[in-house]
ROKE-890878 format. One record per residue (C-alpha): residue in one letter; x, y, z. Coordinates in steps of 0.25 Angstrom, whole numbers, padded with zeros to 4 digits, always signed. Layout:
# residues N
AXYZ;...
***
This chain:
# residues 1008
X+0875+0432+0281;X+0873+0432+0266;X+0861+0439+0260;X+0854+0424+0258;X+0854+0420+0272;X+0851+0432+0280;X+0838+0437+0284;X+0834+0449+0277;X+0835+0461+0284;X+0828+0472+0276;X+0816+0474+0267;X+0810+0484+0260;X+0795+0490+0258;X+0786+0487+0267;X+0794+0475+0272;X+0806+0484+0277;X+0800+0479+0291;X+0804+0465+0289;X+0818+0469+0291;X+0815+0475+0305;X+0809+0462+0308;X+0820+0453+0305;X+0827+0449+0317;X+0822+0457+0327;X+0808+0457+0322;X+0802+0448+0334;X+0806+0458+0344;X+0802+0469+0336;X+0787+0462+0335;X+0787+0460+0351;X+0792+0475+0354;X+0780+0480+0344;X+0770+0470+0352;X+0768+0461+0339;X+0772+0449+0345;X+0775+0444+0359;X+0790+0448+0364;X+0792+0433+0368;X+0790+0428+0354;X+0802+0436+0349;X+0811+0423+0347;X+0810+0410+0341;X+0807+0404+0327;X+0793+0401+0331;X+0791+0416+0337;X+0796+0422+0325;X+0785+0436+0323;X+0783+0429+0308;X+0777+0417+0315;X+0768+0424+0324;X+0753+0424+0319;X+0749+0434+0327;X+0759+0445+0319;X+0753+0452+0308;X+0755+0444+0295;X+0764+0455+0290;X+0772+0456+0302;X+0775+0438+0301;X+0778+0442+0287;X+0788+0453+0288;X+0795+0447+0300;X+0797+0432+0292;X+0803+0441+0278;X+0812+0448+0289;X+0817+0435+0293;X+0821+0429+0279;X+0834+0431+0270;X+0831+0436+0256;X+0832+0422+0250;X+0821+0417+0260;X+0812+0428+0258;X+0814+0428+0243;X+0812+0414+0242;X+0797+0417+0247;X+0794+0422+0233;X+0796+0407+0227;X+0787+0396+0228;X+0797+0388+0236;X+0803+0399+0246;X+0815+0394+0256;X+0811+0389+0269;X+0818+0397+0282;X+0821+0386+0292;X+0828+0397+0301;X+0813+0403+0302;X+0807+0390+0302;X+0802+0394+0289;X+0800+0379+0280;X+0797+0376+0265;X+0786+0384+0258;X+0780+0381+0245;X+0768+0388+0237;X+0761+0381+0227;X+0752+0369+0230;X+0744+0365+0220;X+0729+0363+0225;X+0720+0364+0213;X+0709+0355+0216;X+0714+0350+0229;X+0731+0347+0233;X+0739+0344+0220;X+0751+0340+0216;X+0752+0332+0228;X+0764+0322+0222;X+0778+0325+0226;X+0790+0320+0226;X+0800+0318+0236;X+0813+0310+0238;X+0810+0305+0224;X+0796+0298+0229;X+0784+0303+0224;X+0774+0307+0234;X+0758+0309+0231;X+0750+0317+0241;X+0735+0314+0240;X+0726+0327+0242;X+0711+0327+0239;X+0709+0332+0225;X+0695+0339+0220;X+0689+0341+0207;X+0698+0350+0198;X+0697+0365+0200;X+0686+0368+0188;X+0678+0357+0194;X+0680+0364+0209;X+0673+0375+0203;X+0662+0367+0196;X+0656+0365+0210;X+0652+0378+0210;X+0654+0378+0226;X+0664+0387+0233;X+0661+0381+0246;X+0665+0367+0241;X+0677+0372+0235;X+0681+0379+0247;X+0680+0365+0254;X+0689+0359+0243;X+0700+0370+0246;X+0700+0367+0260;X+0703+0353+0258;X+0714+0357+0249;X+0720+0367+0258;X+0718+0357+0269;X+0726+0346+0263;X+0736+0357+0256;X+0739+0360+0272;X+0738+0345+0276;X+0750+0342+0265;X+0758+0354+0269;X+0756+0350+0283;X+0766+0337+0279;X+0775+0345+0270;X+0774+0361+0268;X+0787+0361+0258;X+0778+0352+0249;X+0764+0357+0251;X+0763+0372+0251;X+0750+0377+0256;X+0751+0389+0245;X+0741+0382+0236;X+0740+0384+0221;X+0725+0384+0219;X+0716+0388+0214;X+0716+0391+0199;X+0706+0401+0196;X+0710+0405+0182;X+0697+0405+0174;X+0692+0395+0164;X+0692+0402+0152;X+0695+0394+0143;X+0693+0379+0147;X+0703+0375+0137;X+0714+0379+0147;X+0721+0368+0151;X+0720+0371+0166;X+0705+0372+0165;X+0704+0363+0177;X+0713+0370+0186;X+0701+0382+0186;X+0688+0385+0191;X+0679+0393+0181;X+0679+0403+0169;X+0671+0411+0179;X+0677+0421+0190;X+0666+0420+0199;X+0665+0404+0200;X+0682+0404+0199;X+0683+0414+0210;X+0673+0408+0219;X+0678+0393+0218;X+0693+0399+0219;X+0689+0408+0231;X+0682+0394+0238;X+0695+0384+0235;X+0705+0396+0239;X+0698+0398+0253;X+0697+0384+0255;X+0711+0381+0255;X+0715+0394+0261;X+0706+0392+0273;X+0697+0401+0280;X+0707+0407+0291;X+0707+0422+0288;X+0722+0423+0289;X+0728+0409+0288;X+0729+0400+0275;X+0726+0387+0274;X+0734+0385+0261;X+0735+0399+0252;X+0729+0397+0237;X+0736+0402+0226;X+0725+0407+0214;X+0731+0401+0200;X+0735+0407+0189;X+0735+0422+0189;X+0731+0427+0179;X+0723+0424+0166;X+0728+0410+0163;X+0721+0401+0155;X+0730+0393+0145;X+0741+0384+0145;X+0747+0386+0131;X+0760+0395+0134;X+0754+0397+0146;X+0767+0405+0152;X+0768+0413+0138;X+0754+0416+0135;X+0747+0430+0139;X+0734+0430+0143;X+0727+0442+0137;X+0717+0447+0145;X+0710+0460+0144;X+0706+0468+0157;X+0692+0462+0158;X+0695+0450+0157;X+0708+0451+0166;X+0700+0459+0178;X+0686+0452+0176;X+0690+0437+0172;X+0705+0433+0177;X+0707+0442+0188;X+0693+0439+0195;X+0697+0423+0195;X+0708+0427+0205;X+0701+0438+0213;X+0690+0429+0221;X+0698+0420+0229;X+0709+0430+0232;X+0699+0442+0235;X+0693+0430+0245;X+0707+0426+0250;X+0705+0412+0246;X+0720+0414+0238;X+0733+0418+0242;X+0739+0422+0229;X+0738+0418+0215;X+0748+0412+0205;X+0753+0418+0193;X+0749+0412+0180;X+0760+0408+0170;X+0753+0416+0158;X+0755+0430+0153;X+0743+0440+0156;X+0742+0451+0146;X+0757+0450+0144;X+0763+0448+0157;X+0766+0435+0164;X+0756+0432+0175;X+0767+0431+0184;X+0771+0445+0184;X+0756+0450+0183;X+0756+0462+0192;X+0742+0460+0197;X+0747+0449+0205;X+0751+0459+0216;X+0743+0473+0211;X+0729+0466+0209;X+0728+0451+0216;X+0733+0458+0229;X+0722+0467+0230;X+0712+0458+0230;X+0715+0453+0244;X+0721+0459+0258;X+0729+0446+0258;X+0741+0443+0253;X+0743+0436+0241;X+0755+0427+0238;X+0757+0425+0222;X+0764+0414+0215;X+0769+0411+0202;X+0766+0398+0194;X+0777+0387+0191;X+0790+0393+0185;X+0782+0407+0180;X+0793+0415+0185;X+0803+0408+0176;X+0793+0410+0165;X+0794+0426+0166;X+0809+0424+0162;X+0807+0411+0153;X+0794+0408+0145;X+0789+0422+0146;X+0801+0430+0145;X+0796+0441+0151;X+0808+0444+0161;X+0822+0442+0158;X+0826+0436+0171;X+0823+0428+0183;X+0823+0441+0192;X+0815+0449+0183;X+0804+0439+0182;X+0803+0437+0199;X+0803+0452+0201;X+0793+0454+0191;X+0784+0442+0197;X+0786+0447+0211;X+0782+0461+0207;X+0769+0456+0200;X+0765+0448+0212;X+0771+0435+0213;X+0776+0431+0226;X+0781+0417+0224;X+0790+0411+0212;X+0784+0396+0208;X+0798+0392+0201;X+0811+0385+0202;X+0802+0374+0209;X+0806+0374+0223;X+0818+0381+0222;X+0817+0397+0225;X+0831+0400+0224;X+0830+0405+0208;X+0818+0414+0213;X+0827+0419+0225;X+0839+0422+0215;X+0830+0430+0205;X+0822+0437+0216;X+0836+0442+0222;X+0839+0445+0209;X+0829+0452+0205;X+0831+0460+0220;X+0846+0465+0215;X+0840+0468+0202;X+0831+0480+0208;X+0818+0470+0202;X+0812+0468+0216;X+0813+0474+0228;X+0813+0468+0243;X+0799+0474+0244;X+0795+0465+0234;X+0801+0453+0239;X+0796+0455+0252;X+0781+0458+0246;X+0782+0445+0238;X+0788+0436+0250;X+0778+0442+0260;X+0767+0438+0252;X+0771+0422+0252;X+0773+0424+0267;X+0760+0430+0269;X+0753+0417+0264;X+0764+0407+0272;X+0760+0416+0285;X+0744+0414+0281;X+0748+0400+0281;X+0752+0398+0293;X+0765+0395+0290;X+0773+0404+0299;X+0763+0403+0312;X+0768+0393+0323;X+0756+0384+0322;X+0756+0385+0306;X+0742+0392+0307;X+0728+0387+0307;X+0729+0377+0297;X+0742+0370+0301;X+0735+0359+0307;X+0730+0354+0293;X+0737+0340+0290;X+0739+0329+0282;X+0726+0323+0287;X+0717+0334+0279;X+0720+0327+0266;X+0712+0317+0259;X+0702+0317+0271;X+0687+0310+0268;X+0682+0324+0268;X+0690+0328+0256;X+0688+0317+0249;X+0672+0319+0251;X+0675+0334+0247;X+0681+0330+0235;X+0671+0320+0230;X+0661+0332+0233;X+0669+0342+0225;X+0670+0333+0213;X+0655+0331+0212;X+0650+0345+0215;X+0659+0348+0204;X+0654+0341+0193;X+0645+0346+0182;X+0632+0339+0178;X+0633+0344+0162;X+0622+0335+0158;X+0611+0328+0162;X+0600+0323+0151;X+0590+0315+0155;X+0595+0315+0169;X+0606+0304+0167;X+0612+0308+0180;X+0612+0304+0191;X+0614+0290+0188;X+0607+0279+0195;X+0614+0272+0206;X+0601+0263+0207;X+0599+0249+0204;X+0613+0245+0199;X+0615+0254+0187;X+0627+0251+0180;X+0636+0263+0175;X+0647+0261+0166;X+0658+0272+0171;X+0667+0272+0157;X+0678+0284+0152;X+0691+0287+0153;X+0691+0295+0167;X+0680+0283+0172;X+0691+0278+0181;X+0701+0288+0183;X+0703+0300+0189;X+0713+0311+0183;X+0720+0321+0190;X+0725+0334+0186;X+0738+0343+0185;X+0735+0351+0197;X+0727+0338+0205;X+0733+0332+0217;X+0734+0317+0219;X+0720+0309+0220;X+0720+0303+0234;X+0710+0293+0227;X+0703+0292+0215;X+0690+0290+0213;X+0686+0287+0197;X+0673+0288+0192;X+0669+0274+0190;X+0674+0271+0205;X+0665+0283+0210;X+0653+0277+0201;X+0657+0262+0207;X+0655+0268+0221;X+0643+0274+0217;X+0635+0263+0211;X+0643+0251+0215;X+0655+0245+0207;X+0647+0233+0201;X+0638+0245+0193;X+0650+0252+0185;X+0657+0248+0174;X+0665+0255+0165;X+0678+0258+0157;X+0688+0271+0153;X+0683+0269+0139;X+0697+0270+0133;X+0703+0261+0123;X+0714+0251+0128;X+0726+0250+0116;X+0738+0244+0112;X+0749+0252+0104;X+0757+0242+0095;X+0769+0247+0089;X+0768+0245+0074;X+0782+0244+0072;X+0785+0233+0081;X+0772+0227+0083;X+0774+0229+0098;X+0765+0235+0110;X+0767+0246+0117;X+0768+0241+0133;X+0769+0249+0145;X+0773+0243+0158;X+0765+0233+0165;X+0767+0237+0180;X+0760+0249+0188;X+0774+0257+0185;X+0772+0255+0170;X+0783+0254+0161;X+0789+0260+0147;X+0780+0259+0135;X+0787+0249+0125;X+0782+0243+0111;X+0785+0229+0116;X+0774+0222+0118;X+0770+0211+0110;X+0755+0211+0114;X+0745+0222+0120;X+0745+0217+0132;X+0741+0225+0146;X+0755+0234+0144;X+0751+0237+0130;X+0737+0241+0133;X+0734+0257+0134;X+0721+0263+0139;X+0719+0276+0128;X+0714+0289+0136;X+0709+0300+0126;X+0710+0314+0130;X+0707+0321+0120;X+0716+0329+0109;X+0722+0315+0105;X+0728+0313+0119;X+0727+0299+0126;X+0734+0293+0137;X+0738+0278+0138;X+0735+0270+0149;X+0742+0257+0151;X+0733+0245+0154;X+0744+0238+0160;X+0745+0246+0174;X+0736+0258+0171;X+0746+0267+0169;X+0748+0279+0158;X+0758+0280+0148;X+0767+0292+0149;X+0779+0297+0144;X+0792+0298+0153;X+0801+0306+0146;X+0808+0295+0139;X+0796+0285+0135;X+0782+0281+0141;X+0777+0273+0152;X+0764+0268+0156;X+0767+0273+0170;X+0758+0285+0173;X+0746+0285+0181;X+0740+0297+0175;X+0742+0306+0165;X+0749+0318+0173;X+0761+0327+0174;X+0764+0341+0168;X+0767+0334+0153;X+0757+0323+0154;X+0766+0313+0148;X+0755+0303+0146;X+0748+0308+0133;X+0749+0303+0119;X+0741+0303+0107;X+0739+0290+0098;X+0740+0297+0084;X+0733+0288+0074;X+0741+0287+0062;X+0730+0281+0051;X+0737+0268+0049;X+0732+0262+0062;X+0744+0267+0070;X+0745+0278+0080;X+0757+0286+0084;X+0759+0289+0098;X+0762+0303+0103;X+0767+0307+0116;X+0758+0318+0121;X+0763+0323+0134;X+0761+0337+0136;X+0772+0347+0131;X+0771+0360+0140;X+0770+0373+0134;X+0780+0377+0144;X+0794+0380+0138;X+0802+0369+0147;X+0791+0358+0141;X+0797+0346+0134;X+0792+0346+0120;X+0791+0332+0112;X+0798+0332+0099;X+0795+0317+0096;X+0781+0315+0103;X+0778+0303+0096;X+0781+0290+0101;X+0791+0280+0094;X+0797+0266+0098;X+0811+0263+0102;X+0818+0251+0097;X+0815+0245+0112;X+0800+0247+0110;X+0801+0260+0119;X+0790+0271+0117;X+0798+0284+0115;X+0794+0298+0110;X+0802+0296+0096;X+0794+0305+0085;X+0789+0318+0081;X+0777+0313+0073;X+0769+0302+0072;X+0775+0298+0059;X+0788+0294+0066;X+0782+0289+0079;X+0780+0274+0080;X+0765+0269+0075;X+0756+0260+0085;X+0744+0253+0083;X+0734+0256+0092;X+0725+0244+0096;X+0713+0244+0104;X+0713+0233+0115;X+0700+0239+0120;X+0691+0250+0117;X+0687+0259+0128;X+0674+0263+0120;X+0669+0248+0118;X+0672+0245+0133;X+0664+0259+0137;X+0652+0256+0129;X+0652+0241+0133;X+0652+0247+0148;X+0641+0257+0144;X+0632+0247+0138;X+0631+0239+0151;X+0628+0252+0160;X+0617+0259+0165;X+0624+0271+0163;X+0639+0276+0158;X+0647+0286+0165;X+0658+0291+0154;X+0670+0298+0162;X+0676+0306+0152;X+0685+0318+0152;X+0700+0325+0152;X+0713+0322+0158;X+0719+0334+0167;X+0733+0330+0163;X+0729+0330+0148;X+0717+0337+0144;X+0724+0351+0147;X+0730+0356+0160;X+0742+0366+0164;X+0750+0368+0152;X+0740+0364+0143;X+0727+0369+0136;X+0716+0360+0130;X+0714+0361+0114;X+0700+0358+0118;X+0689+0353+0126;X+0684+0339+0120;X+0683+0327+0127;X+0693+0316+0120;X+0687+0310+0108;X+0688+0296+0113;X+0680+0301+0127;X+0670+0308+0119;X+0669+0295+0110;X+0668+0288+0123;X+0657+0294+0129;X+0650+0293+0114;X+0651+0279+0115;X+0647+0275+0128;X+0634+0285+0125;X+0630+0278+0115;X+0632+0263+0124;X+0624+0270+0135;X+0615+0283+0134;X+0614+0284+0148;X+0631+0290+0149;X+0634+0301+0157;X+0649+0308+0155;X+0657+0313+0166;X+0666+0322+0160;X+0678+0324+0168;X+0687+0336+0163;X+0694+0347+0167;X+0688+0358+0158;X+0674+0359+0148;X+0673+0349+0139;X+0668+0351+0125;X+0658+0340+0126;X+0647+0344+0117;X+0644+0333+0110;X+0643+0323+0121;X+0636+0334+0129;X+0623+0332+0119;X+0624+0316+0120;X+0628+0313+0135;X+0615+0312+0143;X+0625+0317+0157;X+0637+0324+0159;X+0647+0327+0172;X+0657+0335+0171;X+0668+0334+0181;X+0683+0339+0182;X+0694+0330+0187;X+0687+0330+0201;X+0699+0323+0210;X+0698+0311+0217;X+0682+0309+0220;X+0678+0312+0206;X+0672+0298+0205;X+0664+0299+0216;X+0659+0314+0212;X+0656+0307+0198;X+0648+0297+0203;X+0641+0305+0215;X+0637+0314+0202;X+0632+0303+0192;X+0625+0296+0203;X+0617+0309+0210;X+0625+0309+0223;X+0629+0323+0219;X+0620+0333+0210;X+0630+0339+0202;X+0631+0354+0203;X+0644+0358+0197;X+0643+0370+0186;X+0653+0371+0176;X+0664+0382+0179;X+0667+0384+0163;X+0660+0384+0150;X+0660+0373+0142;X+0661+0376+0127;X+0654+0367+0116;X+0669+0366+0110;X+0682+0371+0112;X+0679+0380+0098;X+0670+0387+0106;X+0681+0392+0115;X+0692+0404+0111;X+0701+0400+0100;X+0712+0405+0109;X+0714+0400+0123;X+0722+0412+0126;X+0711+0421+0124;X+0709+0426+0138;X+0699+0438+0134;X+0687+0431+0138;X+0678+0443+0135;X+0683+0444+0121;X+0684+0429+0117;X+0670+0427+0125;X+0676+0415+0134;X+0669+0410+0145;X+0654+0411+0149;X+0656+0424+0153;X+0658+0429+0137;X+0656+0416+0129;X+0642+0417+0122;X+0644+0404+0115;X+0634+0392+0120;X+0644+0383+0130;X+0641+0367+0131;X+0640+0371+0145;X+0640+0384+0151;X+0647+0389+0164;X+0641+0386+0176;X+0633+0375+0171;X+0629+0361+0179;X+0618+0352+0179;X+0611+0346+0192;X+0603+0335+0195;X+0591+0342+0199;X+0587+0356+0194;X+0586+0369+0199;X+0576+0382+0199;X+0580+0396+0201;X+0569+0405+0205;X+0567+0420+0212;X+0580+0426+0207;X+0581+0439+0217;X+0591+0449+0216;X+0591+0458+0229;X+0594+0471+0220;X+0593+0475+0205;X+0599+0488+0206;X+0614+0488+0211;X+0627+0496+0213;X+0640+0492+0212;X+0641+0489+0227;X+0629+0480+0227;X+0629+0466+0224;X+0620+0458+0216;X+0612+0447+0226;X+0604+0437+0219;X+0597+0425+0225;X+0588+0414+0218;X+0581+0402+0221;X+0586+0389+0217;X+0576+0376+0219;X+0581+0362+0218;X+0570+0358+0208;X+0575+0342+0206;X+0575+0330+0215;X+0589+0330+0219;X+0597+0340+0228;X+0608+0346+0220;X+0616+0360+0219;X+0615+0371+0210;X+0625+0382+0206;X+0616+0394+0204;X+0625+0405+0198;X+0624+0419+0196;X+0628+0428+0184;X+0627+0442+0180;X+0627+0448+0166;X+0629+0464+0164;X+0620+0468+0152;X+0627+0480+0149;X+0641+0484+0150;X+0651+0492+0142;X+0660+0480+0142;X+0659+0465+0138;X+0651+0458+0150;X+0649+0442+0153;X+0638+0435+0148;X+0634+0432+0161;X+0644+0430+0173;X+0645+0421+0186;X+0644+0430+0199;X+0639+0420+0210;X+0634+0406+0212;X+0631+0397+0222;X+0630+0381+0223;X+0616+0378+0230;X+0612+0363+0233;X+0598+0360+0235;X+0589+0350+0238;X+0578+0346+0227;X+0568+0355+0229;X+0576+0365+0237;X+0576+0379+0234;X+0587+0389+0238;X+0590+0405+0238;X+0603+0407+0231;X+0608+0420+0234;X+0620+0425+0223;X+0628+0440+0221;X+0636+0446+0215;X+0642+0460+0220;X+0639+0472+0209;X+0655+0474+0208;X+0657+0459+0203;X+0649+0464+0192;X+0660+0474+0188;X+0669+0472+0175;X+0682+0478+0171;X+0681+0492+0165;X+0691+0493+0154;X+0689+0507+0151;X+0692+0511+0165;X+0701+0500+0170;X+0692+0496+0181;X+0679+0487+0186;X+0667+0492+0184;X+0652+0488+0187;X+0642+0494+0177;X+0629+0498+0178;X+0621+0488+0170;X+0609+0477+0171;X+0614+0464+0176;X+0609+0450+0173;X+0608+0442+0185;X+0608+0427+0181;X+0607+0416+0190;X+0608+0401+0186;X+0614+0388+0184;X+0625+0392+0174;X+0629+0404+0165;X+0619+0401+0155;X+0608+0394+0163;X+0601+0405+0171;X+0590+0402+0179;X+0585+0417+0184;X+0590+0429+0180;X+0588+0444+0183;X+0595+0459+0182;X+0601+0469+0191;X+0604+0482+0188;X+0619+0487+0193;X+0622+0502+0194;X+0637+0504+0191;X+0644+0513+0182;X+0645+0514+0167;X+0657+0513+0160;X+0660+0526+0152;X+0666+0527+0138;X+0681+0523+0139;X+0692+0536+0142;X+0704+0534+0134;X+0709+0548+0136;X+0713+0541+0149;X+0725+0531+0149;X+0720+0517+0145;X+0727+0504+0146;X+0725+0497+0132;X+0721+0484+0138;X+0708+0491+0143;X+0703+0490+0129;X+0688+0485+0125;X+0692+0475+0114;X+0703+0471+0105;X+0708+0462+0095;X+0723+0456+0091;X+0728+0462+0104;X+0733+0457+0118;X+0736+0462+0132;X+0750+0462+0135;X+0759+0468+0147;X+0762+0482+0146;X+0774+0479+0155;X+0781+0468+0161;X+0776+0474+0174;X+0762+0478+0172;X+0751+0484+0162;X+0744+0478+0150;X+0745+0483+0137;X+0736+0479+0123;X+0746+0471+0113;X+0742+0472+0100;X+0745+0460+0092;X+0745+0464+0077;X+0739+0473+0067;X+0724+0475+0069;X+0725+0473+0083;X+0716+0483+0090;X+0709+0487+0104;X+0698+0493+0107;X+0692+0504+0118;X+0677+0505+0117;X+0669+0517+0121;X+0682+0527+0120;X+0676+0541+0124;X+0683+0551+0113;X+0673+0561+0116;X+0685+0571+0121;X+0690+0568+0107;X+0705+0564+0110;X+0715+0567+0100;X+0726+0557+0105;X+0728+0544+0105;X+0740+0538+0115;X+0745+0525+0120;X+0757+0517+0125;X+0761+0508+0116;X+0772+0497+0113;X+0777+0491+0101;X+0788+0480+0101;X+0789+0478+0087;X+0797+0486+0077;X+0790+0495+0069;X+0778+0506+0073;X+0764+0502+0074;X+0751+0510+0075;X+0738+0509+0083;X+0725+0514+0077;X+0716+0521+0084;X+0702+0518+0079;X+0687+0522+0083;X+0675+0510+0083;X+0683+0500+0077;X+0696+0494+0074;X+0694+0499+0059;X+0687+0511+0064;X+0693+0526+0062;X+0707+0526+0065;X+0707+0540+0073;X+0722+0538+0077;X+0735+0530+0073;X+0747+0529+0084;X+0759+0526+0079;X+0766+0515+0089;X+0782+0514+0088;X+0789+0502+0091;X+0793+0502+0106;X+0801+0489+0104;X+0798+0484+0116;X+0783+0479+0120;X+0785+0485+0134;X+0790+0498+0129;X+0777+0508+0127;X+0778+0521+0121;X+0767+0531+0120;X+0760+0534+0105;X+0751+0544+0102;X+0741+0545+0090;X+0732+0559+0085;X+0717+0555+0086;X+0707+0559+0076;X+0693+0564+0079;X+0687+0556+0088;X+0674+0557+0098;X+0664+0550+0106;X+0663+0538+0110;X+0672+0528+0102;X+0678+0513+0101;X+0693+0518+0101;X+0702+0505+0094;X+0717+0504+0094;X+0720+0496+0082;X+0736+0491+0081;X+0745+0489+0069;X+0755+0481+0075;X+0758+0473+0087;X+0760+0483+0100;X+0757+0486+0114;X+0747+0497+0120;X+0747+0500+0135;X+0739+0512+0136;X+0731+0522+0128;X+0724+0537+0128;X+0716+0544+0120;X+0717+0560+0124;X+0715+0574+0119;
***
């Protein structure tokens, strides 16, 4: 038999026993008493199919039966099926961010759309601050994934790529809606709840296998595969890693997906902590996957490795168990890994280990059990049930945040036939997002309000202009197709009839979409021309985007503004401006507006005028404004700002003047800089794009059926200028990002949200005010509903460390509880935080430390609304003066300027990269009392010519006590040891290393 077809008869390391279990395995196990002797024959009776055997024995038995190609294919998203063993197609990666997603498939030339229950976007799920509810949501998602899997396991896999736990450090991140919060505690609680729901409660078996995205320190889309997140140790350990740890520790996730970016100079796809750190957080086996095409990025865009065998080998050794690459074709991966084996880059033990990680998950999913395991009975009947629909509505309502309610504008009155005008570009439309599923049905805001009050009491308009575009050169109007399928746009109509009229939706930054009045379809680019045939803006390039550029003479130029991806393979439009061919067809034909066709923009109906007219006739106006998830930032595209689109803001102002009793429903996926509107509008409710039941949930909140209790999971800044200038600044401590370190006053603080009732906090009790490192701060507080309505309050516990060697958060969430209280009811709420969780990363000793200090204990309704506070004394330890006589990693500095963190080697280690003359790093409180005489460092300098490192005391311009000469090493990974004699140094001093050129330093010492 050839190597490709013969079962592997050998193994290495701890898998060597698999060879002994190849053909005679069943007999050997029977003799050993591990399986009944009579079960030694037959496919269903093979040892790996025996659920009574130990998991490892089953894995080893199956591995021993696979050919080399079959085993290596397990390291790909689509491993080879093995018919002779009754093993069918398996796949990793079913999207399930807020419901089963990507439910449209294309087979046999037809489109197959599968409906699934859709919940609020992930940031909305977290806005509930209700882990118990989110576990129910996860349960539904897991059930529906099982339901589809029961029909087509090759299409609907049970390895779910959710949740996303990247912290929402900067709201300009394009994927803000995919994450939960800027806070680790809240992110950990919600991700654990969602993961527990998806994976089920069985101690061994998995309903589905959740995978956390995206490991690690990933918050930018611009050049995301080539930019490096420079993350100092404290931020890395205290912040970014802590987003992933809770769900893994709680066995609510079965692995991680590596992110596209580089972390401290090394691609996340080969980050060694996936193996060395993550697997220490749980006793269960983790199964880690790459992001799509990321293995190829290592060779292509990142140019980190020269060949695919090198890249694949490095990824496997770093902890990646499955390559998401080359679609459903595992052969290139099989070839690359076999080449890596032949070149000695991998051992058979490496492959066995990675392959066993996937098999471990598949066994726990019940795939190889004769009965399919305890969740095999879930069928398609679990999808889109009445209970699921009800949960979608409840979750959408519970996630909504009441931002303002002056003079008790809300709830609205449903009695006496009150008239309401529902207005705005999102009033009668539900938009989906890139990772959202196909809605089983859609209840818009207008639908929900009509159901609540009666259709006869509701009027409204979208408040957008309907225009016609006339080609100045020919006098002909731009027209599309009249039927449901639409047609090509041509400048051919003699008059502005329905086919020549378009509704203009403004999404900010000059971007608009054009919806045909004749068929309700959006205009999109189809790679050759334009047609009115799109149900909504959608797709990777979002080809329904345009700008209407005023030319100063009463005409406009029309520019196609579909996304040009930052990826190397994406299209680039050299002629983005529209021209008109001789046959009237609209095409991309001009590089600038000056060479583009000119169109007169004729307003057929004014959106503002219609909105004002509707508002004047109503008792109340409800304005639904906000974002379009495919346009206002998403994967591969960050936001330049967080402003409401200008025409939407103007619409609010116009309606407010017409009817002071105006409520704004702000529907976006991120914080909005609405400072001006916040001052004028009497009531504002914020919601994400909340799924199929959005409209009913909006009506429930506006009319008081649900008393809003959602809370913000991010700080809302007053303006974009309040954020760091550079989106790539990941050092939240030095830059003062998030509520943890930002001392400026926000528009709305983290944890903020109002209610239709009021709550009083009283009788704060702390069990013990003097605690050791193994103790727990136990807090109780009485919370009373002092209003006339029942409602939920989110009680939040924060701490602040008063004294520390290091910069500490201004305040930090430690625990919370969403409690329901009837009018007048009092409940005692108990919260706690283990003292060990008060630890921070000590850079002087490279470990966690709980310092002796007084800690403020704050309980309240948000990070800035403290209702009761006290203190506890924690007896921990004092960080001693820094000892640089020991070899010290340069990355463990206390402060820096013009320096970044880089990879010491392609395998492991982090160094400091000085970027220019004047770069420096500082080490505070260094014990120099022994009078060290020599400075020693490992450095690399790729550029030709020598460099210098000055050792200074007190400041970057302080006294020079030594200078080390750094020779060129010719390569960033070639380190040399340099030394410098030190002058007289004594006492406790701050030591600065000042660089005169670009160079790298990995370690340093000061010795006698």
